[in-house]
Backbone as XML, in Angstrom:
<?xml version="1.0"?>
<chain id="A" units="angstrom">
  <residue number="1" name="MET">
    <atom name="N" x="-20.423" y="29.185" z="-35.347"/>
    <atom name="CA" x="-20.487" y="28.165" z="-34.997"/>
    <atom name="C" x="-19.396" y="27.543" z="-34.578"/>
  </residue>
  <residue number="2" name="GLN">
    <atom name="N" x="-18.484" y="26.716" z="-35.829"/>
    <atom name="CA" x="-17.139" y="26.219" z="-35.413"/>
    <atom name="C" x="-17.027" y="26.742" z="-34.218"/>
  </residue>
  <residue number="3" name="LYS">
    <atom name="N" x="-16.438" y="27.910" z="-34.459"/>
    <atom name="CA" x="-15.431" y="28.318" z="-33.057"/>
    <atom name="C" x="-16.027" y="28.347" z="-31.762"/>
  </residue>
  <residue number="4" name="VAL">
    <atom name="N" x="-17.538" y="28.470" z="-31.593"/>
    <atom name="CA" x="-17.647" y="28.266" z="-30.796"/>
    <atom name="C" x="-18.187" y="26.687" z="-29.650"/>
  </residue>
  <residue number="5" name="LEU">
    <atom name="N" x="-18.177" y="25.371" z="-31.155"/>
    <atom name="CA" x="-18.106" y="24.055" z="-30.985"/>
    <atom name="C" x="-16.305" y="24.057" z="-30.948"/>
  </residue>
  <residue number="6" name="LYS">
    <atom name="N" x="-15.574" y="24.510" z="-30.892"/>
    <atom name="CA" x="-14.421" y="24.013" z="-30.661"/>
    <atom name="C" x="-13.451" y="24.442" z="-29.695"/>
  </residue>
  <residue number="7" name="ILE">
    <atom name="N" x="-14.495" y="25.944" z="-28.553"/>
    <atom name="CA" x="-14.287" y="26.575" z="-27.070"/>
    <atom name="C" x="-14.795" y="25.346" z="-26.405"/>
  </residue>
  <residue number="8" name="SER">
    <atom name="N" x="-16.255" y="25.027" z="-26.861"/>
    <atom name="CA" x="-17.052" y="23.774" z="-26.141"/>
    <atom name="C" x="-16.039" y="22.990" z="-25.889"/>
  </residue>
  <residue number="9" name="ILE">
    <atom name="N" x="-15.418" y="22.248" z="-26.882"/>
    <atom name="CA" x="-14.643" y="21.084" z="-26.666"/>
    <atom name="C" x="-13.541" y="21.325" z="-25.857"/>
  </residue>
  <residue number="10" name="LEU">
    <atom name="N" x="-12.902" y="22.372" z="-26.288"/>
    <atom name="CA" x="-11.862" y="22.807" z="-25.275"/>
    <atom name="C" x="-11.697" y="22.798" z="-24.145"/>
  </residue>
  <residue number="11" name="SER">
    <atom name="N" x="-13.130" y="23.170" z="-23.170"/>
    <atom name="CA" x="-13.546" y="23.941" z="-21.881"/>
    <atom name="C" x="-13.993" y="22.508" z="-21.456"/>
  </residue>
  <residue number="12" name="VAL">
    <atom name="N" x="-14.642" y="21.220" z="-21.888"/>
    <atom name="CA" x="-14.509" y="20.285" z="-21.339"/>
    <atom name="C" x="-13.161" y="19.532" z="-21.246"/>
  </residue>
  <residue number="13" name="PHE">
    <atom name="N" x="-12.084" y="19.551" z="-22.710"/>
    <atom name="CA" x="-10.968" y="18.725" z="-22.181"/>
    <atom name="C" x="-10.629" y="19.313" z="-20.903"/>
  </residue>
  <residue number="14" name="LEU">
    <atom name="N" x="-10.221" y="20.139" z="-20.752"/>
    <atom name="CA" x="-9.461" y="21.165" z="-19.909"/>
    <atom name="C" x="-10.103" y="20.693" z="-18.396"/>
  </residue>
  <residue number="15" name="ALA">
    <atom name="N" x="-11.516" y="20.491" z="-18.556"/>
    <atom name="CA" x="-12.188" y="20.443" z="-17.293"/>
    <atom name="C" x="-11.642" y="19.110" z="-16.714"/>
  </residue>
  <residue number="16" name="GLY">
    <atom name="N" x="-11.886" y="18.203" z="-17.748"/>
    <atom name="CA" x="-11.400" y="17.034" z="-17.832"/>
    <atom name="C" x="-9.676" y="16.986" z="-17.018"/>
  </residue>
  <residue number="17" name="GLY">
    <atom name="N" x="-9.375" y="17.338" z="-17.663"/>
    <atom name="CA" x="-7.784" y="17.666" z="-17.285"/>
    <atom name="C" x="-7.299" y="18.347" z="-15.376"/>
  </residue>
  <residue number="18" name="VAL">
    <atom name="N" x="-8.487" y="18.954" z="-15.384"/>
    <atom name="CA" x="-8.453" y="19.831" z="-13.869"/>
    <atom name="C" x="-9.199" y="18.979" z="-13.112"/>
  </residue>
  <residue number="19" name="PHE">
    <atom name="N" x="-9.943" y="17.990" z="-13.463"/>
    <atom name="CA" x="-10.384" y="16.851" z="-12.317"/>
    <atom name="C" x="-9.264" y="15.700" z="-11.954"/>
  </residue>
  <residue number="20" name="ALA">
    <atom name="N" x="-9.133" y="15.241" z="-13.436"/>
    <atom name="CA" x="-8.102" y="14.384" z="-13.158"/>
    <atom name="C" x="-6.591" y="15.386" z="-12.760"/>
  </residue>
  <residue number="21" name="LEU">
    <atom name="N" x="-6.259" y="16.244" z="-12.639"/>
    <atom name="CA" x="-5.273" y="16.698" z="-11.724"/>
    <atom name="C" x="-5.950" y="16.390" z="-10.155"/>
  </residue>
  <residue number="22" name="THR">
    <atom name="N" x="-7.134" y="16.765" z="-9.669"/>
    <atom name="CA" x="-7.533" y="17.539" z="-8.403"/>
    <atom name="C" x="-7.550" y="15.730" z="-7.761"/>
  </residue>
  <residue number="23" name="THR">
    <atom name="N" x="-8.231" y="15.331" z="-8.286"/>
    <atom name="CA" x="-8.567" y="13.505" z="-7.786"/>
    <atom name="C" x="-7.122" y="12.512" z="-8.179"/>
  </residue>
  <residue number="24" name="ARG">
    <atom name="N" x="-7.360" y="11.853" z="-6.357"/>
    <atom name="CA" x="-5.968" y="10.970" z="-6.688"/>
    <atom name="C" x="-6.995" y="9.690" z="-6.780"/>
  </residue>
  <residue number="25" name="THR">
    <atom name="N" x="-6.304" y="8.722" z="-7.561"/>
    <atom name="CA" x="-6.330" y="7.288" z="-7.531"/>
    <atom name="C" x="-5.211" y="6.537" z="-7.556"/>
  </residue>
  <residue number="26" name="ASP">
    <atom name="N" x="-4.701" y="5.196" z="-6.835"/>
    <atom name="CA" x="-3.938" y="4.943" z="-7.053"/>
    <atom name="C" x="-4.091" y="3.393" z="-8.214"/>
  </residue>
  <residue number="27" name="PHE">
    <atom name="N" x="-3.010" y="3.368" z="-8.722"/>
    <atom name="CA" x="-3.127" y="2.731" z="-10.027"/>
    <atom name="C" x="-1.958" y="1.315" z="-9.958"/>
  </residue>
  <residue number="28" name="ALA">
    <atom name="N" x="-2.034" y="0.442" z="-10.233"/>
    <atom name="CA" x="-0.571" y="-0.014" z="-10.608"/>
    <atom name="C" x="-0.591" y="-1.122" z="-11.566"/>
  </residue>
  <residue number="29" name="SER">
    <atom name="N" x="0.213" y="-2.075" z="-12.213"/>
    <atom name="CA" x="0.817" y="-2.223" z="-13.357"/>
    <atom name="C" x="0.445" y="-3.828" z="-12.992"/>
  </residue>
  <residue number="30" name="ASN">
    <atom name="N" x="-0.469" y="-4.189" z="-14.080"/>
    <atom name="CA" x="-0.736" y="-5.552" z="-14.013"/>
    <atom name="C" x="0.423" y="-6.145" z="-14.992"/>
  </residue>
  <residue number="31" name="ALA">
    <atom name="N" x="0.538" y="-7.206" z="-14.811"/>
    <atom name="CA" x="2.116" y="-8.490" z="-15.492"/>
    <atom name="C" x="2.245" y="-8.011" z="-17.342"/>
  </residue>
  <residue number="32" name="ALA">
    <atom name="N" x="0.828" y="-7.546" z="-17.674"/>
    <atom name="CA" x="0.747" y="-7.450" z="-19.160"/>
    <atom name="C" x="1.139" y="-5.462" z="-19.295"/>
  </residue>
  <residue number="33" name="GLY">
    <atom name="N" x="1.508" y="-4.818" z="-17.869"/>
    <atom name="CA" x="2.063" y="-3.577" z="-18.299"/>
    <atom name="C" x="1.045" y="-2.611" z="-18.217"/>
  </residue>
  <residue number="34" name="ASN">
    <atom name="N" x="-0.541" y="-2.980" z="-18.487"/>
    <atom name="CA" x="-1.379" y="-2.199" z="-18.133"/>
    <atom name="C" x="-1.886" y="-1.407" z="-16.608"/>
  </residue>
  <residue number="35" name="LYS">
    <atom name="N" x="-2.373" y="-0.578" z="-16.440"/>
    <atom name="CA" x="-2.770" y="0.254" z="-15.705"/>
    <atom name="C" x="-3.945" y="-0.260" z="-15.110"/>
  </residue>
  <residue number="36" name="ILE">
    <atom name="N" x="-4.069" y="-0.583" z="-13.547"/>
    <atom name="CA" x="-5.683" y="-1.265" z="-13.107"/>
    <atom name="C" x="-5.318" y="-0.353" z="-11.848"/>
  </residue>
  <residue number="37" name="LYS">
    <atom name="N" x="-6.909" y="-0.383" z="-12.058"/>
    <atom name="CA" x="-7.335" y="0.720" z="-10.184"/>
    <atom name="C" x="-6.978" y="0.255" z="-9.374"/>
  </residue>
  <residue number="38" name="LEU">
    <atom name="N" x="-6.122" y="0.693" z="-8.283"/>
    <atom name="CA" x="-6.439" y="-0.400" z="-6.814"/>
    <atom name="C" x="-7.781" y="-0.054" z="-5.937"/>
  </residue>
  <residue number="39" name="THR">
    <atom name="N" x="-7.974" y="-1.133" z="-5.428"/>
    <atom name="CA" x="-9.130" y="-0.805" z="-4.709"/>
    <atom name="C" x="-8.434" y="-0.868" z="-2.776"/>
  </residue>
  <residue number="40" name="GLU">
    <atom name="N" x="-9.386" y="-0.071" z="-2.115"/>
    <atom name="CA" x="-8.470" y="-0.059" z="-0.668"/>
    <atom name="C" x="-7.383" y="-1.342" z="0.220"/>
  </residue>
  <residue number="41" name="LYS">
    <atom name="N" x="-8.441" y="-2.812" z="-0.392"/>
    <atom name="CA" x="-7.575" y="-3.862" z="-0.293"/>
    <atom name="C" x="-6.561" y="-4.259" z="-0.808"/>
  </residue>
  <residue number="42" name="SER">
    <atom name="N" x="-6.401" y="-3.787" z="-2.173"/>
    <atom name="CA" x="-5.379" y="-4.300" z="-3.288"/>
    <atom name="C" x="-4.566" y="-3.309" z="-3.054"/>
  </residue>
  <residue number="43" name="SER">
    <atom name="N" x="-4.617" y="-1.889" z="-2.713"/>
    <atom name="CA" x="-3.500" y="-0.722" z="-2.627"/>
    <atom name="C" x="-2.710" y="-1.219" z="-1.563"/>
  </residue>
  <residue number="44" name="SER">
    <atom name="N" x="-3.451" y="-1.833" z="-0.003"/>
    <atom name="CA" x="-2.862" y="-2.491" z="0.933"/>
    <atom name="C" x="-2.167" y="-3.533" z="0.983"/>
  </residue>
  <residue number="45" name="ARG">
    <atom name="N" x="-2.848" y="-4.310" z="-0.188"/>
    <atom name="CA" x="-1.831" y="-5.844" z="-0.406"/>
    <atom name="C" x="-0.799" y="-5.620" z="-0.808"/>
  </residue>
  <residue number="46" name="SER">
    <atom name="N" x="-0.368" y="-3.659" z="-1.837"/>
    <atom name="CA" x="0.655" y="-3.840" z="-2.676"/>
    <atom name="C" x="1.591" y="-3.469" z="-1.999"/>
  </residue>
  <residue number="47" name="LEU">
    <atom name="N" x="1.279" y="-2.370" z="-0.959"/>
    <atom name="CA" x="1.815" y="-2.103" z="0.224"/>
    <atom name="C" x="2.781" y="-3.191" z="1.010"/>
  </residue>
  <residue number="48" name="TYR">
    <atom name="N" x="1.637" y="-4.400" z="1.145"/>
    <atom name="CA" x="2.011" y="-5.072" z="1.960"/>
    <atom name="C" x="3.486" y="-5.781" z="1.276"/>
  </residue>
  <residue number="49" name="ILE">
    <atom name="N" x="3.064" y="-6.272" z="-0.108"/>
    <atom name="CA" x="4.028" y="-6.727" z="-0.843"/>
    <atom name="C" x="5.244" y="-6.222" z="-1.063"/>
  </residue>
  <residue number="50" name="ASN">
    <atom name="N" x="5.284" y="-4.765" z="-1.270"/>
    <atom name="CA" x="6.240" y="-4.379" z="-1.820"/>
    <atom name="C" x="7.081" y="-3.882" z="-0.567"/>
  </residue>
  <residue number="51" name="ASN">
    <atom name="N" x="6.898" y="-4.329" z="0.693"/>
    <atom name="CA" x="7.598" y="-3.625" z="1.897"/>
    <atom name="C" x="7.714" y="-4.537" z="2.967"/>
  </residue>
  <residue number="52" name="CYS">
    <atom name="N" x="6.866" y="-5.503" z="3.076"/>
    <atom name="CA" x="7.040" y="-6.464" z="4.290"/>
    <atom name="C" x="7.135" y="-7.962" z="3.465"/>
  </residue>
  <residue number="53" name="ALA">
    <atom name="N" x="6.914" y="-8.877" z="2.426"/>
    <atom name="CA" x="6.753" y="-9.766" z="2.064"/>
    <atom name="C" x="8.268" y="-10.704" z="1.981"/>
  </residue>
  <residue number="54" name="ARG">
    <atom name="N" x="9.235" y="-9.581" z="1.431"/>
    <atom name="CA" x="10.399" y="-9.973" z="1.859"/>
    <atom name="C" x="10.890" y="-10.778" z="2.514"/>
  </residue>
  <residue number="55" name="CYS">
    <atom name="N" x="10.526" y="-10.683" z="3.367"/>
    <atom name="CA" x="10.501" y="-11.130" z="5.052"/>
    <atom name="C" x="9.658" y="-12.208" z="5.638"/>
  </residue>
  <residue number="56" name="HIS">
    <atom name="N" x="8.467" y="-11.575" z="5.883"/>
    <atom name="CA" x="7.375" y="-12.170" z="6.290"/>
    <atom name="C" x="6.599" y="-12.828" z="5.628"/>
  </residue>
  <residue number="57" name="GLY">
    <atom name="N" x="6.933" y="-12.970" z="4.230"/>
    <atom name="CA" x="6.162" y="-14.415" z="2.774"/>
    <atom name="C" x="4.911" y="-13.379" z="2.457"/>
  </residue>
  <residue number="58" name="ALA">
    <atom name="N" x="4.347" y="-13.900" z="1.275"/>
    <atom name="CA" x="3.294" y="-12.907" z="1.173"/>
    <atom name="C" x="2.060" y="-13.501" z="1.849"/>
  </residue>
  <residue number="59" name="ASP">
    <atom name="N" x="1.718" y="-15.077" z="2.459"/>
    <atom name="CA" x="1.029" y="-15.190" z="3.490"/>
    <atom name="C" x="1.348" y="-14.118" z="4.837"/>
  </residue>
  <residue number="60" name="GLY">
    <atom name="N" x="2.356" y="-14.294" z="5.019"/>
    <atom name="CA" x="2.814" y="-13.520" z="6.099"/>
    <atom name="C" x="3.160" y="-14.491" z="7.681"/>
  </residue>
  <residue number="61" name="LYS">
    <atom name="N" x="3.819" y="-15.277" z="7.054"/>
    <atom name="CA" x="3.907" y="-16.274" z="7.999"/>
    <atom name="C" x="5.621" y="-16.357" z="8.296"/>
  </residue>
  <residue number="62" name="GLY">
    <atom name="N" x="6.108" y="-15.304" z="7.670"/>
    <atom name="CA" x="7.610" y="-15.737" z="7.503"/>
    <atom name="C" x="8.758" y="-16.410" z="6.979"/>
  </residue>
  <residue number="63" name="ASP">
    <atom name="N" x="8.217" y="-17.296" z="6.243"/>
    <atom name="CA" x="9.016" y="-18.289" z="5.986"/>
    <atom name="C" x="9.721" y="-18.409" z="4.507"/>
  </residue>
  <residue number="64" name="THR">
    <atom name="N" x="10.144" y="-17.414" z="4.486"/>
    <atom name="CA" x="11.339" y="-16.715" z="3.346"/>
    <atom name="C" x="12.875" y="-17.435" z="4.131"/>
  </residue>
  <residue number="65" name="GLU">
    <atom name="N" x="13.387" y="-16.845" z="2.798"/>
    <atom name="CA" x="14.894" y="-17.171" z="2.755"/>
    <atom name="C" x="15.193" y="-15.699" z="4.232"/>
  </residue>
  <residue number="66" name="LEU">
    <atom name="N" x="15.038" y="-14.318" z="3.537"/>
    <atom name="CA" x="15.199" y="-13.595" z="4.210"/>
    <atom name="C" x="14.435" y="-13.519" z="5.782"/>
  </residue>
  <residue number="67" name="GLY">
    <atom name="N" x="13.452" y="-13.869" z="6.043"/>
    <atom name="CA" x="12.593" y="-14.096" z="7.218"/>
    <atom name="C" x="13.339" y="-14.987" z="8.231"/>
  </residue>
  <residue number="68" name="LYS">
    <atom name="N" x="14.151" y="-16.398" z="7.609"/>
    <atom name="CA" x="14.452" y="-17.354" z="8.474"/>
    <atom name="C" x="15.689" y="-16.786" z="9.230"/>
  </residue>
  <residue number="69" name="LEU">
    <atom name="N" x="16.415" y="-15.857" z="7.962"/>
    <atom name="CA" x="17.888" y="-15.176" z="8.689"/>
    <atom name="C" x="17.247" y="-14.339" z="9.580"/>
  </residue>
  <residue number="70" name="TYR">
    <atom name="N" x="16.451" y="-13.270" z="9.364"/>
    <atom name="CA" x="16.016" y="-12.291" z="10.417"/>
    <atom name="C" x="15.436" y="-12.661" z="11.199"/>
  </residue>
  <residue number="71" name="GLY">
    <atom name="N" x="14.620" y="-13.993" z="11.285"/>
    <atom name="CA" x="13.847" y="-14.109" z="12.430"/>
    <atom name="C" x="12.324" y="-13.663" z="12.838"/>
  </residue>
  <residue number="72" name="SER">
    <atom name="N" x="12.232" y="-13.175" z="10.769"/>
    <atom name="CA" x="10.976" y="-12.482" z="11.147"/>
    <atom name="C" x="9.619" y="-13.138" z="11.798"/>
  </residue>
  <residue number="73" name="SER">
    <atom name="N" x="8.365" y="-12.422" z="12.280"/>
    <atom name="CA" x="7.678" y="-12.653" z="12.800"/>
    <atom name="C" x="6.543" y="-13.650" z="12.006"/>
  </residue>
  <residue number="74" name="ASN">
    <atom name="N" x="5.680" y="-14.828" z="12.506"/>
    <atom name="CA" x="5.023" y="-15.060" z="11.818"/>
    <atom name="C" x="3.946" y="-14.086" z="12.166"/>
  </residue>
  <residue number="75" name="LEU">
    <atom name="N" x="3.288" y="-13.756" z="11.295"/>
    <atom name="CA" x="2.360" y="-12.481" z="11.224"/>
    <atom name="C" x="0.808" y="-13.265" z="11.222"/>
  </residue>
  <residue number="76" name="THR">
    <atom name="N" x="0.440" y="-14.362" z="11.201"/>
    <atom name="CA" x="-0.777" y="-14.823" z="11.077"/>
    <atom name="C" x="-0.823" y="-14.995" z="12.764"/>
  </residue>
  <residue number="77" name="THR">
    <atom name="N" x="-0.351" y="-15.530" z="13.950"/>
    <atom name="CA" x="-0.162" y="-16.096" z="14.797"/>
    <atom name="C" x="-1.244" y="-14.905" z="15.695"/>
  </residue>
  <residue number="78" name="ARG">
    <atom name="N" x="-2.077" y="-15.745" z="16.771"/>
    <atom name="CA" x="-2.542" y="-15.525" z="17.669"/>
    <atom name="C" x="-1.936" y="-13.946" z="18.211"/>
  </residue>
  <residue number="79" name="LYS">
    <atom name="N" x="-0.756" y="-14.492" z="18.670"/>
    <atom name="CA" x="-0.011" y="-13.103" z="20.154"/>
    <atom name="C" x="-0.335" y="-11.990" z="18.762"/>
  </residue>
  <residue number="80" name="VAL">
    <atom name="N" x="0.000" y="-12.044" z="17.327"/>
    <atom name="CA" x="-0.167" y="-10.718" z="16.600"/>
    <atom name="C" x="-1.445" y="-10.211" z="16.446"/>
  </residue>
  <residue number="81" name="LYS">
    <atom name="N" x="-2.114" y="-10.929" z="16.318"/>
    <atom name="CA" x="-3.814" y="-11.000" z="15.901"/>
    <atom name="C" x="-4.820" y="-9.678" z="17.343"/>
  </residue>
  <residue number="82" name="ARG">
    <atom name="N" x="-3.557" y="-10.290" z="18.508"/>
    <atom name="CA" x="-4.178" y="-9.757" z="19.722"/>
    <atom name="C" x="-3.267" y="-8.621" z="19.867"/>
  </residue>
  <residue number="83" name="MET">
    <atom name="N" x="-2.351" y="-8.040" z="19.395"/>
    <atom name="CA" x="-1.815" y="-7.075" z="19.395"/>
    <atom name="C" x="-2.678" y="-5.739" z="18.862"/>
  </residue>
  <residue number="84" name="SER">
    <atom name="N" x="-2.236" y="-4.569" z="19.692"/>
    <atom name="CA" x="-3.154" y="-3.563" z="19.699"/>
    <atom name="C" x="-2.477" y="-2.812" z="18.460"/>
  </residue>
  <residue number="85" name="LYS">
    <atom name="N" x="-3.550" y="-1.993" z="17.363"/>
    <atom name="CA" x="-3.085" y="-1.270" z="16.401"/>
    <atom name="C" x="-2.491" y="-0.353" z="16.685"/>
  </residue>
  <residue number="86" name="LYS">
    <atom name="N" x="-2.143" y="0.068" z="17.710"/>
    <atom name="CA" x="-1.033" y="1.301" z="18.207"/>
    <atom name="C" x="0.317" y="0.297" z="18.233"/>
  </residue>
  <residue number="87" name="ARG">
    <atom name="N" x="0.150" y="-0.517" z="18.850"/>
    <atom name="CA" x="1.706" y="-1.474" z="19.100"/>
    <atom name="C" x="2.310" y="-1.662" z="17.577"/>
  </residue>
  <residue number="88" name="MET">
    <atom name="N" x="1.412" y="-2.069" z="16.546"/>
    <atom name="CA" x="1.845" y="-2.465" z="15.439"/>
    <atom name="C" x="2.009" y="-1.363" z="14.418"/>
  </residue>
  <residue number="89" name="THR">
    <atom name="N" x="1.237" y="-0.021" z="14.908"/>
    <atom name="CA" x="1.927" y="1.058" z="14.420"/>
    <atom name="C" x="3.616" y="1.462" z="14.620"/>
  </residue>
  <residue number="90" name="GLN">
    <atom name="N" x="3.753" y="1.112" z="15.928"/>
    <atom name="CA" x="4.995" y="1.789" z="16.076"/>
    <atom name="C" x="5.594" y="0.619" z="15.847"/>
  </residue>
  <residue number="91" name="ILE">
    <atom name="N" x="5.456" y="-0.271" z="15.892"/>
    <atom name="CA" x="6.742" y="-1.409" z="15.123"/>
    <atom name="C" x="6.783" y="-1.295" z="13.502"/>
  </residue>
  <residue number="92" name="ILE">
    <atom name="N" x="5.968" y="-0.851" z="13.387"/>
    <atom name="CA" x="5.976" y="-0.353" z="11.635"/>
    <atom name="C" x="7.028" y="0.724" z="11.639"/>
  </residue>
  <residue number="93" name="ARG">
    <atom name="N" x="6.202" y="1.771" z="12.109"/>
    <atom name="CA" x="7.163" y="3.036" z="12.290"/>
    <atom name="C" x="8.631" y="3.026" z="12.685"/>
  </residue>
  <residue number="94" name="ASN">
    <atom name="N" x="9.095" y="2.440" z="13.671"/>
    <atom name="CA" x="10.008" y="2.447" z="14.515"/>
    <atom name="C" x="11.167" y="1.329" z="14.296"/>
  </residue>
  <residue number="95" name="GLY">
    <atom name="N" x="10.186" y="-0.017" z="13.326"/>
    <atom name="CA" x="11.130" y="-0.679" z="13.718"/>
    <atom name="C" x="11.903" y="-1.910" z="15.148"/>
  </residue>
  <residue number="96" name="VAL">
    <atom name="N" x="11.853" y="-2.702" z="14.942"/>
    <atom name="CA" x="12.007" y="-3.792" z="16.264"/>
    <atom name="C" x="13.008" y="-4.967" z="15.675"/>
  </residue>
  <residue number="97" name="GLY">
    <atom name="N" x="14.219" y="-5.375" z="16.586"/>
    <atom name="CA" x="14.720" y="-6.327" z="15.990"/>
    <atom name="C" x="15.505" y="-5.991" z="15.295"/>
  </residue>
  <residue number="98" name="GLY">
    <atom name="N" x="15.503" y="-7.086" z="13.985"/>
    <atom name="CA" x="15.871" y="-6.815" z="12.907"/>
    <atom name="C" x="15.171" y="-6.139" z="12.018"/>
  </residue>
  <residue number="99" name="MET">
    <atom name="N" x="13.847" y="-5.889" z="12.069"/>
    <atom name="CA" x="13.150" y="-4.903" z="11.134"/>
    <atom name="C" x="13.071" y="-3.871" z="11.211"/>
  </residue>
  <residue number="100" name="PRO">
    <atom name="N" x="13.487" y="-2.950" z="9.881"/>
    <atom name="CA" x="13.702" y="-1.875" z="9.960"/>
    <atom name="C" x="12.689" y="-0.616" z="10.368"/>
  </residue>
  <residue number="101" name="ALA">
    <atom name="N" x="12.971" y="0.232" z="10.273"/>
    <atom name="CA" x="11.921" y="1.597" z="10.596"/>
    <atom name="C" x="11.350" y="2.011" z="9.265"/>
  </residue>
  <residue number="102" name="PHE">
    <atom name="N" x="10.005" y="2.101" z="9.390"/>
    <atom name="CA" x="9.184" y="2.320" z="7.620"/>
    <atom name="C" x="8.624" y="4.472" z="7.510"/>
  </residue>
  <residue number="103" name="GLY">
    <atom name="N" x="8.879" y="4.278" z="8.787"/>
    <atom name="CA" x="8.032" y="5.841" z="9.742"/>
    <atom name="C" x="8.645" y="6.734" z="8.888"/>
  </residue>
  <residue number="104" name="LYS">
    <atom name="N" x="9.762" y="6.778" z="7.896"/>
    <atom name="CA" x="10.681" y="7.694" z="6.868"/>
    <atom name="C" x="10.022" y="7.515" z="5.290"/>
  </residue>
  <residue number="105" name="LYS">
    <atom name="N" x="9.176" y="6.356" z="5.795"/>
    <atom name="CA" x="9.582" y="5.867" z="3.880"/>
    <atom name="C" x="7.720" y="5.655" z="3.697"/>
  </residue>
  <residue number="106" name="LEU">
    <atom name="N" x="7.186" y="5.734" z="5.006"/>
    <atom name="CA" x="5.382" y="5.745" z="4.711"/>
    <atom name="C" x="4.897" y="6.395" z="5.444"/>
  </residue>
  <residue number="107" name="SER">
    <atom name="N" x="3.304" y="6.648" z="4.746"/>
    <atom name="CA" x="2.815" y="7.676" z="5.575"/>
    <atom name="C" x="2.076" y="7.359" z="6.665"/>
  </residue>
  <residue number="108" name="ASN">
    <atom name="N" x="1.588" y="8.289" z="7.303"/>
    <atom name="CA" x="0.833" y="7.398" z="8.719"/>
    <atom name="C" x="-0.615" y="6.680" z="7.504"/>
  </residue>
  <residue number="109" name="ARG">
    <atom name="N" x="-0.980" y="7.187" z="6.760"/>
    <atom name="CA" x="-1.971" y="6.895" z="5.795"/>
    <atom name="C" x="-1.651" y="4.982" z="5.300"/>
  </residue>
  <residue number="110" name="GLU">
    <atom name="N" x="-0.463" y="5.085" z="4.823"/>
    <atom name="CA" x="0.386" y="3.857" z="4.431"/>
    <atom name="C" x="0.818" y="2.738" z="5.622"/>
  </residue>
  <residue number="111" name="ILE">
    <atom name="N" x="0.798" y="3.407" z="6.609"/>
    <atom name="CA" x="1.235" y="2.104" z="7.702"/>
    <atom name="C" x="-0.286" y="2.400" z="8.337"/>
  </residue>
  <residue number="112" name="THR">
    <atom name="N" x="-1.185" y="2.906" z="8.578"/>
    <atom name="CA" x="-2.281" y="2.314" z="9.048"/>
    <atom name="C" x="-2.772" y="1.461" z="8.064"/>
  </residue>
  <residue number="113" name="SER">
    <atom name="N" x="-2.442" y="1.577" z="6.839"/>
    <atom name="CA" x="-2.764" y="0.656" z="5.959"/>
    <atom name="C" x="-2.624" y="-0.736" z="6.165"/>
  </residue>
  <residue number="114" name="LEU">
    <atom name="N" x="-1.168" y="-0.620" z="6.127"/>
    <atom name="CA" x="-0.461" y="-2.157" z="6.821"/>
    <atom name="C" x="-1.157" y="-2.842" z="7.445"/>
  </residue>
  <residue number="115" name="VAL">
    <atom name="N" x="-1.075" y="-1.895" z="9.275"/>
    <atom name="CA" x="-1.224" y="-2.459" z="10.094"/>
    <atom name="C" x="-2.578" y="-3.579" z="9.798"/>
  </residue>
  <residue number="116" name="ASN">
    <atom name="N" x="-4.025" y="-3.006" z="9.175"/>
    <atom name="CA" x="-5.362" y="-3.288" z="9.166"/>
    <atom name="C" x="-5.232" y="-4.351" z="7.810"/>
  </residue>
  <residue number="117" name="TYR">
    <atom name="N" x="-4.180" y="-4.599" z="6.867"/>
    <atom name="CA" x="-3.912" y="-5.775" z="6.090"/>
    <atom name="C" x="-3.054" y="-6.877" z="6.672"/>
  </residue>
  <residue number="118" name="VAL">
    <atom name="N" x="-2.417" y="-6.507" z="8.118"/>
    <atom name="CA" x="-1.525" y="-7.048" z="8.360"/>
    <atom name="C" x="-2.628" y="-8.355" z="9.592"/>
  </residue>
  <residue number="119" name="ARG">
    <atom name="N" x="-3.298" y="-7.216" z="10.221"/>
    <atom name="CA" x="-4.433" y="-7.876" z="10.907"/>
    <atom name="C" x="-5.103" y="-9.027" z="10.414"/>
  </residue>
  <residue number="120" name="SER">
    <atom name="N" x="-5.494" y="-8.682" z="8.915"/>
    <atom name="CA" x="-6.345" y="-9.700" z="8.069"/>
    <atom name="C" x="-5.768" y="-10.707" z="7.675"/>
  </residue>
  <residue number="121" name="LEU">
    <atom name="N" x="-4.613" y="-11.052" z="7.404"/>
    <atom name="CA" x="-3.966" y="-12.503" z="7.075"/>
    <atom name="C" x="-4.597" y="-13.204" z="8.045"/>
  </residue>
</chain>
C-alpha cells in the first residue's frame, strides 16, 4: 500500500514538472524580490521600461536626459498615434535617427507587444 502511495505521489510530482516545463508564463520580480506573474499589459510595460523608457521616458514624452540628448520623439503625440503599426514595427526593428535597432534583441512578438503598448500611451 505504501509503495502504491509513493508511486502515486511521484507520478503527480512528475506530471506537475512536465506541465511546468511545457507552459510559458512571464514573471518579473517586484521590489521585495518576489516573483509576480505578468499579464499581457504588464509584460508590454516591462518591455517598454527595459528598452525604451531611458530615452522616451516612462510616460512616453521623451523628456529624459537621454531623450533630450538624442532628440527622442514624444510617443504621445497625435502624429505618433496616427502612425501605422507597420511603420512603428519597422522603426523598432530597424531603428531610425539616433534610435538603435531592436530587431536582433527582441522577438517579433515582443516588438508587436511594444507597438501596441506605445499606441496605448
